[in-house]
Backbone and ligand atoms as CSV (ligand in chain L), in Angstrom:
chain,resi,resn,atom,element,x,y,z
A,1,MET,N,N,0.848,-1.196,0.000
A,1,MET,CA,C,0.000,0.000,0.000
A,1,MET,C,C,0.890,1.254,0.000
A,2,ASN,N,N,0.548,2.229,-0.808
A,2,ASN,CA,C,1.360,3.450,-0.882
A,2,ASN,C,C,0.956,4.429,0.201
A,3,LEU,N,N,1.920,5.240,0.621
A,3,LEU,CA,C,1.573,6.342,1.526
A,3,LEU,C,C,0.673,7.318,0.788
A,4,MET,N,N,-0.193,7.988,1.507
A,4,MET,CA,C,-1.034,9.024,0.894
A,4,MET,C,C,-0.222,10.309,0.795
A,5,PRO,N,N,-0.610,11.204,-0.128
A,5,PRO,CA,C,0.149,12.445,-0.292
A,5,PRO,C,C,0.338,13.241,0.997
A,6,ALA,N,N,-0.657,13.230,1.898
A,6,ALA,CA,C,-0.496,13.970,3.161
A,6,ALA,C,C,0.705,13.429,3.919
A,7,ASN,N,N,0.896,12.116,3.834
A,7,ASN,CA,C,2.046,11.522,4.505
A,7,ASN,C,C,3.352,11.862,3.778
A,8,TYR,N,N,3.263,12.027,2.472
A,8,TYR,CA,C,4.439,12.476,1.724
A,8,TYR,C,C,4.861,13.854,2.230
A,9,GLN,N,N,3.872,14.712,2.476
A,9,GLN,CA,C,4.190,16.065,2.952
A,9,GLN,C,C,4.856,15.997,4.322
A,10,THR,N,N,4.333,15.131,5.183
A,10,THR,CA,C,4.928,14.963,6.520
A,10,THR,C,C,6.366,14.477,6.394
A,11,LEU,N,N,6.579,13.519,5.500
A,11,LEU,CA,C,7.924,12.985,5.291
A,11,LEU,C,C,8.847,14.050,4.699
A,12,ALA,N,N,8.325,14.803,3.735
A,12,ALA,CA,C,9.127,15.882,3.123
A,12,ALA,C,C,9.527,16.896,4.203
A,13,ASP,N,N,8.599,17.225,5.098
A,13,ASP,CA,C,8.894,18.196,6.167
A,13,ASP,C,C,9.931,17.630,7.137
A,14,GLU,N,N,9.788,16.341,7.463
A,14,GLU,CA,C,10.752,15.715,8.368
A,14,GLU,C,C,12.168,15.780,7.760
A,15,LEU,N,N,12.255,15.486,6.463
A,15,LEU,CA,C,13.568,15.479,5.821
A,15,LEU,C,C,14.127,16.897,5.688
A,16,THR,N,N,13.248,17.880,5.507
A,16,THR,CA,C,13.704,19.284,5.493
A,16,THR,C,C,14.323,19.627,6.846
A,17,ASN,N,N,13.677,19.204,7.925
A,17,ASN,CA,C,14.220,19.464,9.261
A,17,ASN,C,C,15.561,18.757,9.453
A,18,LEU,N,N,15.657,17.522,8.938
A,18,LEU,CA,C,16.929,16.794,9.036
A,18,LEU,C,C,18.044,17.551,8.303
A,19,ALA,N,N,17.683,18.131,7.164
A,19,ALA,CA,C,18.690,18.877,6.379
A,19,ALA,C,C,19.216,20.062,7.177
A,20,ASN,N,N,18.368,20.612,8.050
A,20,ASN,CA,C,18.795,21.768,8.849
A,20,ASN,C,C,19.711,21.371,10.001
A,21,SER,N,N,19.735,20.059,10.325
A,21,SER,CA,C,20.553,19.650,11.474
A,21,SER,C,C,21.620,18.607,11.110
A,22,ALA,N,N,21.745,18.289,9.814
A,22,ALA,CA,C,22.703,17.241,9.411
A,22,ALA,C,C,24.142,17.690,9.668
A,23,ASP,N,N,24.994,16.723,10.033
A,23,ASP,CA,C,26.406,17.029,10.312
A,23,ASP,C,C,27.177,17.324,9.028
A,24,ASN,N,N,26.831,16.623,7.973
A,24,ASN,CA,C,27.504,16.815,6.681
A,24,ASN,C,C,26.617,16.207,5.597
A,25,ALA,N,N,27.018,16.393,4.337
A,25,ALA,CA,C,26.170,15.962,3.217
A,25,ALA,C,C,25.997,14.445,3.195
A,26,GLU,N,N,27.054,13.715,3.536
A,26,GLU,CA,C,26.997,12.252,3.559
A,26,GLU,C,C,25.950,11.783,4.579
A,27,HIS,N,N,25.962,12.415,5.725
A,27,HIS,CA,C,24.995,12.103,6.790
A,27,HIS,C,C,23.575,12.398,6.307
A,28,LEU,N,N,23.387,13.556,5.676
A,28,LEU,CA,C,22.059,13.916,5.165
A,28,LEU,C,C,21.585,12.895,4.129
A,29,MET,N,N,22.452,12.540,3.187
A,29,MET,CA,C,22.060,11.582,2.144
A,29,MET,C,C,21.727,10.221,2.758
A,30,THR,N,N,22.499,9.821,3.760
A,30,THR,CA,C,22.245,8.537,4.429
A,30,THR,C,C,20.879,8.546,5.098
A,31,MET,N,N,20.553,9.642,5.758
A,31,MET,CA,C,19.248,9.704,6.431
A,31,MET,C,C,18.103,9.729,5.423
A,32,ILE,N,N,18.303,10.439,4.323
A,32,ILE,CA,C,17.245,10.507,3.297
A,32,ILE,C,C,16.976,9.116,2.720
A,33,VAL,N,N,18.031,8.389,2.334
A,33,VAL,CA,C,17.778,7.075,1.711
A,33,VAL,C,C,17.137,6.115,2.721
A,34,GLU,N,N,17.584,6.202,3.978
A,34,GLU,CA,C,17.017,5.295,4.992
A,34,GLU,C,C,15.542,5.586,5.240
A,35,ARG,N,N,15.188,6.862,5.395
A,35,ARG,CA,C,13.789,7.206,5.698
A,35,ARG,C,C,12.880,6.905,4.500
A,36,LEU,N,N,13.350,7.229,3.304
A,36,LEU,CA,C,12.503,6.972,2.132
A,36,LEU,C,C,12.250,5.475,1.979
A,37,GLN,N,N,13.299,4.684,2.109
A,37,GLN,CA,C,13.139,3.238,1.880
A,37,GLN,C,C,12.305,2.591,2.980
A,38,GLU,N,N,12.433,3.130,4.188
A,38,GLU,CA,C,11.700,2.579,5.326
A,38,GLU,C,C,10.200,2.920,5.260
A,39,LEU,N,N,9.893,4.154,4.870
A,39,LEU,CA,C,8.509,4.625,4.983
A,39,LEU,C,C,7.672,4.464,3.725
A,40,VAL,N,N,8.294,4.486,2.573
A,40,VAL,CA,C,7.502,4.388,1.344
A,40,VAL,C,C,7.687,2.966,0.806
A,41,LEU,N,N,6.627,2.188,0.921
A,41,LEU,CA,C,6.776,0.744,0.735
A,41,LEU,C,C,7.108,0.336,-0.697
A,42,HIS,N,N,6.767,1.181,-1.663
A,42,HIS,CA,C,7.118,0.815,-3.045
A,42,HIS,C,C,8.491,1.362,-3.464
A,43,TYR,N,N,9.263,1.920,-2.513
A,43,TYR,CA,C,10.650,2.318,-2.799
A,43,TYR,C,C,11.551,1.181,-2.309
A,44,ASN,N,N,11.975,0.318,-3.207
A,44,ASN,CA,C,12.711,-0.881,-2.788
A,44,ASN,C,C,14.225,-0.685,-2.757
A,45,TRP,N,N,14.729,0.129,-3.666
A,45,TRP,CA,C,16.171,0.458,-3.655
A,45,TRP,C,C,16.251,1.970,-3.754
A,46,VAL,N,N,16.961,2.592,-2.820
A,46,VAL,CA,C,17.051,4.060,-2.794
A,46,VAL,C,C,18.515,4.441,-2.606
A,47,GLY,N,N,19.064,5.221,-3.531
A,47,GLY,CA,C,20.477,5.583,-3.383
A,47,GLY,C,C,20.841,6.843,-4.139
A,48,PHE,N,N,21.943,7.442,-3.702
A,48,PHE,CA,C,22.508,8.590,-4.409
A,48,PHE,C,C,23.689,8.136,-5.255
A,49,TYR,N,N,23.831,8.752,-6.412
A,49,TYR,CA,C,25.062,8.679,-7.198
A,49,TYR,C,C,25.599,10.100,-7.297
A,50,MET,N,N,26.911,10.245,-7.124
A,50,MET,CA,C,27.515,11.566,-7.202
A,50,MET,C,C,28.447,11.630,-8.410
A,51,LEU,N,N,28.454,12.807,-9.055
A,51,LEU,CA,C,29.275,12.987,-10.258
A,51,LEU,C,C,30.748,13.077,-9.863
A,52,ASP,N,N,31.542,12.224,-10.482
A,52,ASP,CA,C,32.990,12.245,-10.283
A,52,ASP,C,C,33.584,12.697,-11.605
A,53,GLU,N,N,34.004,13.967,-11.639
A,53,GLU,CA,C,34.457,14.530,-12.920
A,53,GLU,C,C,35.860,14.085,-13.285
A,54,ALA,N,N,36.498,13.382,-12.390
A,54,ALA,CA,C,37.796,12.734,-12.648
A,54,ALA,C,C,38.904,13.713,-13.040
A,55,GLY,N,N,38.806,14.367,-14.192
A,55,GLY,CA,C,39.877,15.259,-14.642
A,55,GLY,C,C,41.021,14.479,-15.263
A,56,ASN,N,N,42.074,15.197,-15.680
A,56,ASN,CA,C,43.245,14.569,-16.317
A,56,ASN,C,C,42.846,13.666,-17.483
A,57,GLY,N,N,41.797,14.039,-18.222
A,57,GLY,CA,C,41.383,13.268,-19.391
A,57,GLY,C,C,40.550,12.043,-19.064
A,58,ALA,N,N,40.396,11.723,-17.775
A,58,ALA,CA,C,39.590,10.540,-17.413
A,58,ALA,C,C,38.111,10.850,-17.639
A,59,GLU,N,N,37.374,9.793,-17.947
A,59,GLU,CA,C,35.951,9.934,-18.259
A,59,GLU,C,C,35.150,10.276,-16.992
A,60,PRO,N,N,34.256,11.299,-17.035
A,60,PRO,CA,C,33.410,11.555,-15.864
A,60,PRO,C,C,32.495,10.356,-15.604
A,61,MET,N,N,32.251,10.079,-14.341
A,61,MET,CA,C,31.447,8.913,-13.963
A,61,MET,C,C,30.501,9.292,-12.832
A,62,LEU,N,N,29.437,8.489,-12.693
A,62,LEU,CA,C,28.589,8.573,-11.502
A,62,LEU,C,C,29.090,7.529,-10.515
A,63,ALA,N,N,29.370,7.958,-9.300
A,63,ALA,CA,C,29.902,7.051,-8.277
A,63,ALA,C,C,28.828,6.826,-7.219
A,64,LEU,N,N,28.593,5.564,-6.901
A,64,LEU,CA,C,27.560,5.223,-5.914
A,64,LEU,C,C,27.895,5.838,-4.551
A,65,GLY,N,N,26.900,6.487,-3.961
A,65,GLY,CA,C,27.030,7.068,-2.624
A,65,GLY,C,C,26.173,6.279,-1.646
A,66,PRO,N,N,25.619,6.946,-0.624
A,66,PRO,CA,C,24.779,6.234,0.344
A,66,PRO,C,C,23.576,5.583,-0.342
A,67,TYR,N,N,23.283,4.335,0.023
A,67,TYR,CA,C,22.128,3.648,-0.555
A,67,TYR,C,C,21.596,2.612,0.418
A,68,VAL,N,N,20.338,2.222,0.197
A,68,VAL,CA,C,19.703,1.136,0.942
A,68,VAL,C,C,19.043,0.225,-0.076
A,69,GLY,N,N,19.302,-1.080,0.018
A,69,GLY,CA,C,18.695,-2.030,-0.904
A,69,GLY,C,C,19.729,-3.048,-1.333
A,70,ALA,N,N,19.374,-3.807,-2.359
A,70,ALA,CA,C,20.241,-4.889,-2.818
A,70,ALA,C,C,21.578,-4.337,-3.309
A,71,ASP,N,N,22.623,-5.118,-3.135
A,71,ASP,CA,C,23.934,-4.739,-3.668
A,71,ASP,C,C,23.792,-4.583,-5.178
A,72,THR,N,N,24.453,-3.563,-5.738
A,72,THR,CA,C,24.354,-3.354,-7.184
A,72,THR,C,C,25.720,-3.514,-7.826
A,73,PRO,N,N,25.768,-4.124,-9.016
A,73,PRO,CA,C,27.049,-4.195,-9.725
A,73,PRO,C,C,27.443,-2.828,-10.299
A,74,HIS,N,N,26.474,-1.879,-10.329
A,74,HIS,CA,C,26.724,-0.586,-10.985
A,74,HIS,C,C,27.165,0.452,-9.962
A,75,LYS,N,N,28.429,0.339,-9.550
A,75,LYS,CA,C,28.951,1.273,-8.542
A,75,LYS,C,C,29.525,2.521,-9.208
A,76,ARG,N,N,29.906,2.395,-10.466
A,76,ARG,CA,C,30.371,3.551,-11.257
A,76,ARG,C,C,29.715,3.453,-12.623
A,77,ILE,N,N,29.008,4.523,-13.019
A,77,ILE,CA,C,28.241,4.496,-14.270
A,77,ILE,C,C,28.701,5.652,-15.165
A,78,PRO,N,N,29.153,5.345,-16.399
A,78,PRO,CA,C,29.488,6.426,-17.338
A,78,PRO,C,C,28.237,7.247,-17.672
A,79,LEU,N,N,28.419,8.544,-17.983
A,79,LEU,CA,C,27.259,9.433,-18.150
A,79,LEU,C,C,26.379,9.079,-19.341
A,80,GLN,N,N,26.931,8.330,-20.303
A,80,GLN,CA,C,26.107,7.961,-21.469
A,80,GLN,C,C,25.440,6.604,-21.280
A,81,GLN,N,N,25.491,6.067,-20.047
A,81,GLN,CA,C,24.868,4.752,-19.814
A,81,GLN,C,C,23.776,4.826,-18.758
A,82,GLY,N,N,22.754,3.964,-18.953
A,82,GLY,CA,C,21.738,3.759,-17.925
A,82,GLY,C,C,20.728,4.895,-17.820
A,83,ILE,N,N,19.693,4.632,-17.020
A,83,ILE,CA,C,18.710,5.664,-16.699
A,83,ILE,C,C,19.437,6.743,-15.889
A,84,CYS,N,N,20.385,6.284,-15.072
A,84,CYS,CA,C,21.163,7.208,-14.240
A,84,CYS,C,C,21.945,8.198,-15.094
A,85,GLY,N,N,22.632,7.689,-16.113
A,85,GLY,CA,C,23.379,8.570,-16.998
A,85,GLY,C,C,22.453,9.529,-17.736
A,86,ALA,N,N,21.269,9.041,-18.133
A,86,ALA,CA,C,20.315,9.878,-18.883
A,86,ALA,C,C,19.841,11.061,-18.037
A,87,ALA,N,N,19.597,10.823,-16.753
A,87,ALA,CA,C,19.087,11.901,-15.892
A,87,ALA,C,C,20.148,12.992,-15.715
A,88,VAL,N,N,21.409,12.573,-15.553
A,88,VAL,CA,C,22.480,13.559,-15.362
A,88,VAL,C,C,22.766,14.291,-16.671
A,89,SER,N,N,22.819,13.551,-17.770
A,89,SER,CA,C,23.145,14.172,-19.060
A,89,SER,C,C,22.077,15.161,-19.501
A,90,SER,N,N,20.801,14.855,-19.188
A,90,SER,CA,C,19.716,15.747,-19.606
A,90,SER,C,C,19.389,16.789,-18.539
A,91,ALA,N,N,19.952,16.626,-17.332
A,91,ALA,CA,C,19.654,17.507,-16.193
A,91,ALA,C,C,18.147,17.543,-15.918
A,92,GLN,N,N,17.488,16.384,-16.110
A,92,GLN,CA,C,16.050,16.298,-15.864
A,92,GLN,C,C,15.713,15.006,-15.137
A,93,THR,N,N,14.616,15.055,-14.392
A,93,THR,CA,C,14.115,13.835,-13.765
A,93,THR,C,C,13.676,12.860,-14.850
A,94,VAL,N,N,14.053,11.588,-14.686
A,94,VAL,CA,C,13.629,10.553,-15.632
A,94,VAL,C,C,12.775,9.542,-14.865
A,95,VAL,N,N,11.575,9.264,-15.391
A,95,VAL,CA,C,10.692,8.251,-14.808
A,95,VAL,C,C,10.502,7.165,-15.855
A,96,VAL,N,N,10.773,5.912,-15.475
A,96,VAL,CA,C,10.598,4.789,-16.402
A,96,VAL,C,C,9.577,3.834,-15.780
A,97,ASP,N,N,8.434,3.699,-16.441
A,97,ASP,CA,C,7.352,2.867,-15.891
A,97,ASP,C,C,7.651,1.378,-15.990
A,98,ASP,N,N,8.386,0.990,-17.048
A,98,ASP,CA,C,8.702,-0.426,-17.248
A,98,ASP,C,C,10.161,-0.515,-17.696
A,99,VAL,N,N,11.035,-0.789,-16.743
A,99,VAL,CA,C,12.475,-0.766,-17.061
A,99,VAL,C,C,12.842,-1.806,-18.115
A,100,ASN,N,N,12.092,-2.904,-18.159
A,100,ASN,CA,C,12.444,-3.971,-19.102
A,100,ASN,C,C,12.146,-3.604,-20.548
A,101,SER,N,N,11.390,-2.517,-20.752
A,101,SER,CA,C,11.161,-2.091,-22.134
A,101,SER,C,C,11.968,-0.831,-22.457
A,102,ASP,N,N,12.913,-0.461,-21.586
A,102,ASP,CA,C,13.758,0.704,-21.861
A,102,ASP,C,C,15.190,0.220,-22.123
A,103,PRO,N,N,15.675,0.403,-23.351
A,103,PRO,CA,C,17.003,-0.139,-23.695
A,103,PRO,C,C,18.143,0.506,-22.912
A,104,ARG,N,N,17.881,1.673,-22.283
A,104,ARG,CA,C,18.952,2.336,-21.515
A,104,ARG,C,C,19.195,1.649,-20.177
A,105,TYR,N,N,18.219,0.893,-19.715
A,105,TYR,CA,C,18.226,0.379,-18.331
A,105,TYR,C,C,19.402,-0.545,-18.030
A,106,LEU,N,N,20.086,-0.285,-16.917
A,106,LEU,CA,C,21.127,-1.173,-16.382
A,106,LEU,C,C,20.531,-1.894,-15.182
A,107,ALA,N,N,20.464,-3.209,-15.230
A,107,ALA,CA,C,19.775,-3.961,-14.175
A,107,ALA,C,C,20.601,-4.051,-12.906
A,108,CYS,N,N,19.914,-3.851,-11.791
A,108,CYS,CA,C,20.530,-4.061,-10.470
A,108,CYS,C,C,19.930,-5.328,-9.881
A,109,SER,N,N,18.589,-5.366,-9.790
A,109,SER,CA,C,17.892,-6.537,-9.264
A,109,SER,C,C,16.861,-6.993,-10.294
A,110,LEU,N,N,16.685,-8.292,-10.422
A,110,LEU,CA,C,15.695,-8.826,-11.376
A,110,LEU,C,C,14.286,-8.416,-10.986
A,111,GLU,N,N,14.090,-8.087,-9.719
A,111,GLU,CA,C,12.754,-7.713,-9.233
A,111,GLU,C,C,12.344,-6.298,-9.623
A,112,THR,N,N,13.314,-5.459,-9.998
A,112,THR,CA,C,12.989,-4.055,-10.313
A,112,THR,C,C,12.109,-3.972,-11.554
A,113,LYS,N,N,11.031,-3.182,-11.435
A,113,LYS,CA,C,10.104,-3.014,-12.563
A,113,LYS,C,C,10.041,-1.564,-13.049
A,114,SER,N,N,10.208,-0.601,-12.137
A,114,SER,CA,C,10.165,0.794,-12.553
A,114,SER,C,C,11.189,1.597,-11.756
A,115,GLU,N,N,11.494,2.789,-12.271
A,115,GLU,CA,C,12.613,3.554,-11.703
A,115,GLU,C,C,12.367,5.042,-11.869
A,116,ILE,N,N,12.848,5.834,-10.890
A,116,ILE,CA,C,12.849,7.295,-11.025
A,116,ILE,C,C,14.237,7.787,-10.638
A,117,VAL,N,N,14.728,8.763,-11.381
A,117,VAL,CA,C,16.033,9.365,-11.066
A,117,VAL,C,C,15.885,10.880,-11.151
A,118,ALA,N,N,16.213,11.580,-10.056
A,118,ALA,CA,C,16.120,13.050,-10.027
A,118,ALA,C,C,17.509,13.640,-9.814
A,119,PRO,N,N,17.923,14.583,-10.671
A,119,PRO,CA,C,19.244,15.201,-10.514
A,119,PRO,C,C,19.330,16.058,-9.248
A,120,VAL,N,N,20.546,16.158,-8.716
A,120,VAL,CA,C,20.854,17.084,-7.625
A,120,VAL,C,C,21.614,18.255,-8.242
A,121,PHE,N,N,21.097,19.462,-8.033
A,121,PHE,CA,C,21.723,20.658,-8.607
A,121,PHE,C,C,22.411,21.477,-7.522
A,122,VAL,N,N,23.604,21.951,-7.827
A,122,VAL,CA,C,24.264,22.956,-6.989
A,122,VAL,C,C,24.571,24.141,-7.900
A,123,LYS,N,N,23.980,25.277,-7.561
A,123,LYS,CA,C,24.132,26.505,-8.371
A,123,LYS,C,C,23.847,26.221,-9.846
A,124,GLY,N,N,22.781,25.478,-10.111
A,124,GLY,CA,C,22.346,25.229,-11.479
A,124,GLY,C,C,23.088,24.120,-12.209
A,125,LYS,N,N,24.103,23.552,-11.556
A,125,LYS,CA,C,24.898,22.498,-12.211
A,125,LYS,C,C,24.578,21.148,-11.562
A,126,VAL,N,N,24.439,20.102,-12.392
A,126,VAL,CA,C,24.157,18.774,-11.840
A,126,VAL,C,C,25.424,18.211,-11.194
A,127,ILE,N,N,25.303,17.799,-9.930
A,127,ILE,CA,C,26.473,17.239,-9.230
A,127,ILE,C,C,26.197,15.807,-8.750
A,128,GLY,N,N,24.995,15.315,-9.012
A,128,GLY,CA,C,24.658,13.957,-8.583
A,128,GLY,C,C,23.191,13.700,-8.835
A,129,GLU,N,N,22.676,12.641,-8.208
A,129,GLU,CA,C,21.264,12.291,-8.442
A,129,GLU,C,C,20.774,11.342,-7.355
A,130,LEU,N,N,19.461,11.330,-7.224
A,130,LEU,CA,C,18.788,10.391,-6.318
A,130,LEU,C,C,18.049,9.383,-7.190
A,131,ASP,N,N,18.352,8.105,-6.993
A,131,ASP,CA,C,17.823,7.020,-7.834
A,131,ASP,C,C,16.959,6.106,-6.975
A,132,ILE,N,N,15.753,5.814,-7.435
A,132,ILE,CA,C,14.870,4.898,-6.691
A,132,ILE,C,C,14.303,3.851,-7.640
A,133,ASP,N,N,14.384,2.587,-7.203
A,133,ASP,CA,C,13.820,1.462,-7.967
A,133,ASP,C,C,12.626,0.898,-7.207
A,134,SER,N,N,11.642,0.423,-7.968
A,134,SER,CA,C,10.475,-0.214,-7.352
A,134,SER,C,C,10.236,-1.589,-7.957
A,135,HIS,N,N,9.725,-2.481,-7.132
A,135,HIS,CA,C,9.341,-3.804,-7.638
A,135,HIS,C,C,7.975,-3.764,-8.320
A,136,GLN,N,N,7.301,-2.597,-8.269
A,136,GLN,CA,C,6.004,-2.441,-8.938
A,136,GLN,C,C,6.195,-1.767,-10.292
A,137,LEU,N,N,5.408,-2.167,-11.259
A,137,LEU,CA,C,5.372,-1.473,-12.543
A,137,LEU,C,C,4.765,-0.091,-12.333
A,138,ALA,N,N,5.260,0.908,-13.031
A,138,ALA,CA,C,4.695,2.269,-13.017
A,138,ALA,C,C,4.396,2.747,-11.597
A,139,ALA,N,N,5.385,2.572,-10.717
A,139,ALA,CA,C,5.157,2.881,-9.295
A,139,ALA,C,C,5.183,4.378,-9.005
A,140,PHE,N,N,5.766,5.180,-9.908
A,140,PHE,CA,C,6.071,6.567,-9.546
A,140,PHE,C,C,5.068,7.553,-10.158
A,141,THR,N,N,4.269,8.155,-9.287
A,141,THR,CA,C,3.253,9.129,-9.685
A,141,THR,C,C,3.846,10.542,-9.621
A,142,ALA,N,N,3.015,11.523,-9.928
A,142,ALA,CA,C,3.441,12.927,-9.811
A,142,ALA,C,C,3.799,13.256,-8.362
A,143,ASP,N,N,3.122,12.641,-7.407
A,143,ASP,CA,C,3.451,12.875,-5.984
A,143,ASP,C,C,4.837,12.325,-5.651
A,144,ASP,N,N,5.141,11.145,-6.189
A,144,ASP,CA,C,6.472,10.576,-5.964
A,144,ASP,C,C,7.544,11.489,-6.556
A,145,ARG,N,N,7.263,11.965,-7.738
A,145,ARG,CA,C,8.232,12.832,-8.414
A,145,ARG,C,C,8.509,14.076,-7.565
A,146,GLN,N,N,7.425,14.634,-7.004
A,146,GLN,CA,C,7.574,15.826,-6.165
A,146,GLN,C,C,8.419,15.520,-4.921
A,147,LEU,N,N,8.128,14.378,-4.298
A,147,LEU,CA,C,8.868,13.996,-3.084
A,147,LEU,C,C,10.344,13.745,-3.405
A,148,VAL,N,N,10.599,13.019,-4.477
A,148,VAL,CA,C,11.980,12.657,-4.831
A,148,VAL,C,C,12.763,13.913,-5.235
A,149,GLU,N,N,12.124,14.805,-5.999
A,149,GLU,CA,C,12.809,16.054,-6.384
A,149,GLU,C,C,13.055,16.926,-5.153
A,150,HIS,N,N,12.131,16.903,-4.214
A,150,HIS,CA,C,12.332,17.651,-2.963
A,150,HIS,C,C,13.574,17.131,-2.235
A,151,CYS,N,N,13.686,15.815,-2.140
A,151,CYS,CA,C,14.830,15.218,-1.436
A,151,CYS,C,C,16.142,15.545,-2.159
A,152,ALA,N,N,16.128,15.483,-3.486
A,152,ALA,CA,C,17.330,15.830,-4.250
A,152,ALA,C,C,17.692,17.298,-4.003
A,153,SER,N,N,16.677,18.157,-3.941
A,153,SER,CA,C,16.964,19.592,-3.757
A,153,SER,C,C,17.463,19.891,-2.346
A,154,LEU,N,N,17.076,19.088,-1.362
A,154,LEU,CA,C,17.602,19.287,-0.008
A,154,LEU,C,C,19.122,19.107,-0.001
A,155,VAL,N,N,19.589,18.091,-0.727
A,155,VAL,CA,C,21.035,17.831,-0.781
A,155,VAL,C,C,21.733,18.946,-1.566
A,156,GLY,N,N,21.137,19.365,-2.683
A,156,GLY,CA,C,21.714,20.462,-3.469
A,156,GLY,C,C,21.836,21.735,-2.644
A,157,ARG,N,N,20.769,22.076,-1.929
A,157,ARG,CA,C,20.794,23.311,-1.118
A,157,ARG,C,C,21.791,23.189,0.022
A,158,TYR,N,N,21.873,21.991,0.603
A,158,TYR,CA,C,22.822,21.773,1.713
A,158,TYR,C,C,24.254,22.018,1.193
A,159,LEU,N,N,24.572,21.440,0.041
A,159,LEU,CA,C,25.923,21.590,-0.499
A,159,LEU,C,C,26.187,23.043,-0.911
A,160,GLU,N,N,25.161,23.710,-1.389
A,160,GLU,CA,C,25.321,25.126,-1.779
A,160,GLU,C,C,25.702,25.978,-0.578
A,161,THR,N,N,25.007,25.742,0.530
A,161,THR,CA,C,25.258,26.598,1.701
A,161,THR,C,C,26.542,26.165,2.417
A,162,ALA,N,N,26.909,24.876,2.263
A,162,ALA,CA,C,28.143,24.393,2.903
A,162,ALA,C,C,29.377,24.841,2.121
A,163,ALA,N,N,29.185,25.153,0.827
A,163,ALA,CA,C,30.358,25.476,-0.026
A,163,ALA,C,C,30.936,26.849,0.313
L,1,SME,N1,N,19.111,1.103,-13.030
L,1,SME,C1,C,20.127,2.113,-13.073
L,1,SME,C2,C,21.431,1.614,-12.490
L,1,SME,C3,C,21.515,1.770,-11.025
L,1,SME,S1,S,20.923,0.438,-10.172
L,1,SME,O1,O,19.537,0.248,-10.522
L,1,SME,C4,C,20.991,0.670,-8.566
L,1,SME,C5,C,20.308,2.625,-14.479
L,1,SME,O2,O,19.702,2.098,-15.410
L,1,SME,O3,O,21.067,3.573,-14.676
């Protein structure tokens, strides 16, 4: 059973308060993934990927950050690969209702059916993303998108003010 939108608002407010008291960005991201995965039953895998620009001619990659859920083989993802790469490259939230019919999809768990990825922006630039997988088909509604983008923006704002 999904949480109702009123509960999404309560959760969004709780996470906003956490952002105001977090010790550092890693701590904030850890709390966000834990609370989302614990409270929203159709969020089965919840994690952040952060942009590693590498430098010295090395290819920029997404590096797995705090996450809750099954171990994933995709700990570093090139920007032109996966739903994760698509969200960062386009600087837009990507929602995939049926991952098995999307050729971009990189599988983590065979149980995953749908996915949402929201970029994290710092001063208008994408520096990472929040990725959520669900075992349900088409699990992510407009309310989910709002909640996930809110959580991504909490991390972006935290890093902006910490910088
Ligand atoms: N499914 C993602 C890869 C990350 S794992 O699901 C945790 C993608 O297609 O980019």
